[in-house]
C-alpha positions, 0 to 999 in steps of 0.5 A: 911076618908080623902077622903072628905076632902080638903087641902088648900096650906099654905104660906109654900108651895106655897114657897118650889113650888117656890124655886123647880121650880126656882131650876128646870129652872122653872121660868116660874111655880115659877111666877105662883105658886105666882102669885097663892100664891097671888090670895089664901087666905094665906098672901104673905110674902117677901120669896115668891117674893124673890124664884120667882125673885131667879128663874128669876134670875138664868135664866137670865129673868131679866125683869121679875125680875124687874116685880117682885120687883114692884109687892112686893108694890102693895103685900102690902110686905115690900121688902127687901135687898135680893128681892133688890141685887137678882134683881140687879143681875138678870139685870147685869148677862143679862149687864142690871145694869142700869134698875136695878139701875133706880128700886132700885131709884124709892124707895127713903128708897133702896138708902142706900141699893143699895149704900151697894151692889153696892160698 
């Protein structure tokens, strides 16, 4: 009976796959799945982006973490403390703290959060 039913993955399904990709060092797949989420009819959220940022951070790809953080604004999703701290962590891991600071300073609403994370 179910063979004719086409099921759409939910936002939660996408996030679970993104998170699993990150844990398996498949950061590229995490970004691909995030892109699919953004192109689907599902509403993207900060958790999906944060999962992709974490996947990049785990694998020392700070540039992609910073890029994914920037994509939050394009997706009309509000970054949170986890978004910024994960991105800063990725940059710090690769000795690119200056890049993290520059990225964070572009968003003036983040400055107080930056001070809490850095200090």
